[in-house]
N, C-alpha and C positions, 0 to 999 in steps of 0.2 A: 693649740689653736693657730698660732702663727705658722707652724709647720703645715697644717692642713690647708691654710690659705695659699701658701707658697706652692703646694702640690696642685691645688686647683688652678692657680695662675699658670703653672707650667703646662698643665693639660690643655688649657685654652690656647696657649701659644703654639703648642704642637698641632692642634687642630687647625688653627689659622695658617700655620706654615704649610700644612698639607693642602689646604684649600687653595692657598696662593699658588702652589705648584700645579694644581689641577687647572686653575684659571689660566695660567701662562701657557699651558699645553693646548688650549683651544683659543686661537686668536680670532675673536669675533670681528668680522669685516676688516681684515687686514688688507694691505696693499703693498705695492713695490716701492712706494715713495720713501721707504726707510733708508735706502742705500744710496741712491744717486739722483741728482737733479735731472729733470727731463725738460728740454726746450723744444717746442714744436711751433712751426709756423702754420697757421690755419688759413686755408684758402677756401673760398666759397665753392662748395661742390656743385657739379652739374647733376641735376636730378636724373638725367637720362644716361649717365655714365654707368659703366659696368664695373664690378669689383675688380681690383688688380688681379693679374694672372697669378696662378699658383706658383710657389717657388719650385725651382728645378731641382730634382733629385737624381743622382746617378742611378740609372736603371740596373736592376740585378741581372746577373747572367743566368739565363735559364739552363737547366731546370733546378738550379740550386735553391732559388727562393721564388715565391709567388710574386706577381706584379704588385708594385707599391701603389696604394690608392692615393688619389689627389688630396692635397692638404689645403686647409682653409687659407684664403688669401691673407695678405698683410704679414705673414711670417717671413722674416728675412734672416736666414741662418746660414752661416758659412759651413760647408760640408768639408770635413777633414779628408785628406788623402787616405783611401782605403784600397785594398785589393779589389780588382774588378769583379770578383765573385761574391763580394760581401755587400749586402744592401744596407744603406743607412737607415737608422731607426727613425720612425715618424715622430713628429711632435705630439704632445698630449692633445687629445681631442675633447672639447667640452661635452659634458653629458647632461641630459635633462633627467637623469634618474632621481626620483624624489627621495627625500629623507624618510625615515620611519615616522609615522604620524605622531604629532606632539601629544595627542590624546585621541580617545576613541571616537570623539565627535567630529573630527576633521577628516573628511573623506572626499575622494573625487570619483565621480561615476563615468566621466568621459575618458576616452582613450587619449593620452597625451600625444601631441604632434611635435616632432622634433624640430629644434632650431636649425637654421642653415648650417650644413656641415656637421650636424649632430645626430647620432643614432640613438634611439631609445633602447635598442637592444645592444648591449656592450659588445656582443659578438658579431653584430651586423657590419656589413661593408659601409664605410662612410662615403656619402655622395660628394661630388665636387661642387664647390661654390663658385667656380670660375665664371660661370655665366649668370650668376645671381646679381641683380642690381639692387643697391641700397640707396634710396632717395633721402636726401637731407630732409630732416623732419620739418624744417621751416618752409619747405616748398610744398609739402603735402597738406599741412593744416593751416588755415587762414583765420582761425578764431579760437579763443580760449575762454573757458568759463570755470574758474577755480572752485573746488568743492567748498561747501560751507565750513566755517570754523568748527573744529571738533578735537576731542582727545580720544585717541585710539589706544587701547590696551591689548597687548599680545602675550600669548604664552610663547616663551623662547626656549629652544633646545639647541645646544651645540654639541657636535660630535667630532672628535679629533680623528686624525688619519689612522690612529692605532685602535680606534673603536671606543675610547673613553667618552663619556657624555656628561653634560651638566644641564640642568633645567633652571630657568629663571623667568624673568618678565621683561617685556619691552613696552615702551610708550612712544607715541608720536603726538605731539601737541602742535596742531596746525591752527594758526590764528591769522586773520587779516581783516582789513576794513574796506576792501575793494581797491585800495591803492597801494598799500604796503602790507607785507606779510612777515611773520616769523615762524620758524619751524624748529622745534626742539625734539630730538630723538635720543632715546637712552635705552640701554640694555644692562640689566643688573642681575646678580646672583647673590642671594642673601643680603649682606651689607655691602657687597662689592659692586661698584659701577664698572662694568667691563668696557663699555664704549658709550660715548655721548657726542653729539654734534649739534651745532646750531647754524641755521641758515636764515639770513634776513635780507630783504631787498624790496623790490617794487613789483607791482602787477600791472601789465600792459595789455595791449590788444592781442599780442602773441604769447601771453602767459607770464611765466615767472622770469624775472631778471634779477639774479642775486647781486648783492653788494658785498656781502661778507659771509664766509663759511669758516666756522671754528670747529675743530675736531680734537677730542681728547680720548685716548685709548689707555687701557689698563697698563700701568708701568711705563708710560711714554709721555713725553712733553706735549703740551698743547700746541697746535699749529693753526695758522690763520691763512686763508686764501682770500685775496682782495680782487673784486671785479670792479674795475674802474670804467664805468659805463661811458663817461664823457670822453676820456682819452682812448677808449676802446683797447684796454690792456688788462691783462690778468697778472698779478704778482703774488709772491708767496713769502711768508715769514721764514719758512724752512729752506728757501732756495733763493739764489740771486736771479733766477730766470724771470724774464718779462715776456709774456706771450701775447701777440696781437689777437684781438677778438673781433669776430664778424657779427656778433649778436646771436642770442639763442643758447649760448653756453650755459650749462648747469653745473651744480656741485654734487657731491656724493650723497647729499641729503635731498636736494630739491628735484632731482631727476624723476623720482617716483611721482611727485605731485605735479610736475609739468606734464607727464603723460596723462595723469588723471584730468588735468585742466583741459588738455587738447581733446581728450575723449568726450568730456562734457560739452565742449564747444562745437565739435564736429563729430557727433556720434555716428553719422552715416558713413564716415570715412574709415572707421574701424572695421576691418574685414579680415578673414583668414587669409594668410599668405602675404600680408602687407609687410614689406621690408623697409626699415627706417635706419637712419644713422643720426646719432646725437653726440655732440662734444661735451665731455664731462671733465671738470677740473678736480684734482685731488690735492694733496698736501704740497706737491712740488711740480706738478705739470698737468697737461691736458691731453686727453686720449679720445679717440673716436670709438664710441660704443655702437654696436650693431644690434638692432632690435627686430625680432620677428613676432608678428601677431599670429599665434597658433590657432586659436579658436576659443569657443566658450566651453566651460566645464561647470558641473554642478558641485558646489561645496556645501557641506553641512556645518553651519555655525551654531553657537549656543542659542541664538535667537531664531533659528530656522534655516532652511535651505536657501541658497542663493546661486544665481548664475553669474559667472565671472569670466572675463576675458583673461586667457593665459598668454603672457608675453615671455619669450625667452630672450635674454639679453647677454651678449658676449662682449665684454670689454676689450679694448685694444691690447696689442701685444706688450705695451709698456706697463700694463696694470698687473698687479698681483692677483686680481680677481680672475677666476676661471669662468664663472657663469652665475647669473641671477635668473630665477624664474619668478615672475610677478603676476599676481591675480588682482585685477581691478573689477569691481562689482558695480555695474550701472544702476542696479536697484538699490544700492547703498551709496548713492551720490558719487560713484566712481572711486570710493575710498579703497585703498589697498587692504585686502582681506587675508592675503597669504603671501609670504616671501620666502624663497629658498635661495641660499647662497653657498657657493663652493669656491675655495681659493685653489691656487695651483699646487699647494702642498697636500690637498686632499681633505682639509678641514671643512666642515659643513655647519651651516646654521639654518634653522627654520623658525619663522615667526608666523603664528596663527592667531588671527583676530579673536578676542574673547569678549570685548565690550567697546561700544561707541558711546561717547558722551558729547552732546552738543555744547558748544561754547557761546 
């Protein structure tokens, strides 16, 4: 009897060890804050300004190589000395290619529109973003109306860069009383919590103003990001950096709900082709995220079909995130109904809404 129990225990331990290895291979919502501190001085952007010019690359010597396409702005890379006939390789380009559907009920009927500097066809030539202007989001929207409190349940699927996949569940618990809010987000597989975060703060005329962001990821220590609204500074438990704030900065959980709040407050300002810039704080620093409103698409949810705005979000160069694609549904109180994420290592995550419960 004892021997059988020991064999059963050993079998469970082997299964748990295998699952642990699988979980570590798919970093859900990873970022670059793991390695080095990032200190950024934020200046209030001019909404009429254009994006910085594209980085300069050494042109290839014809006819050895074809012309190098323009690269998205904000990349600052030192090019090593090479022979004049060798063209430097281009930086990775964010892609809006969707993940495989989480289930047969989640489909899109509209043709995706690429984000700035992003080609939906991986073999297509990437257009230059040199002349694209990104307006600071605070200068475009002048009113916010946060969605009603609710718990959103998602089907989650993660796909590693080598093709391995895991399915699980995600939840977003959004609560507020009109003055203060809390947001708890969690992704889990079986008994394992892969990632969870908590954002809390105040609600004002221009939407969400975080006070604290807490993040805990599988196998890593918890980190805290503090938004000191009175002193207009952002500080971090995982870094000594202190970053000045101009107002409107979001965290890695609240940015989705800020976009939903602004959409509900100014629905007429959401239109295809709108380019926005938002500052988002992570575990160790703040980065400028660029957002493009692509257009509306039809999604099939468990409770019926819904029309949703698709937004393509390209985080700044300091972030380990490569791209997010977010769907907000005006007919569902602007709740997020689908989210795609890809990091710069090629790992991908999809969240598809399965249930909404009012709170």
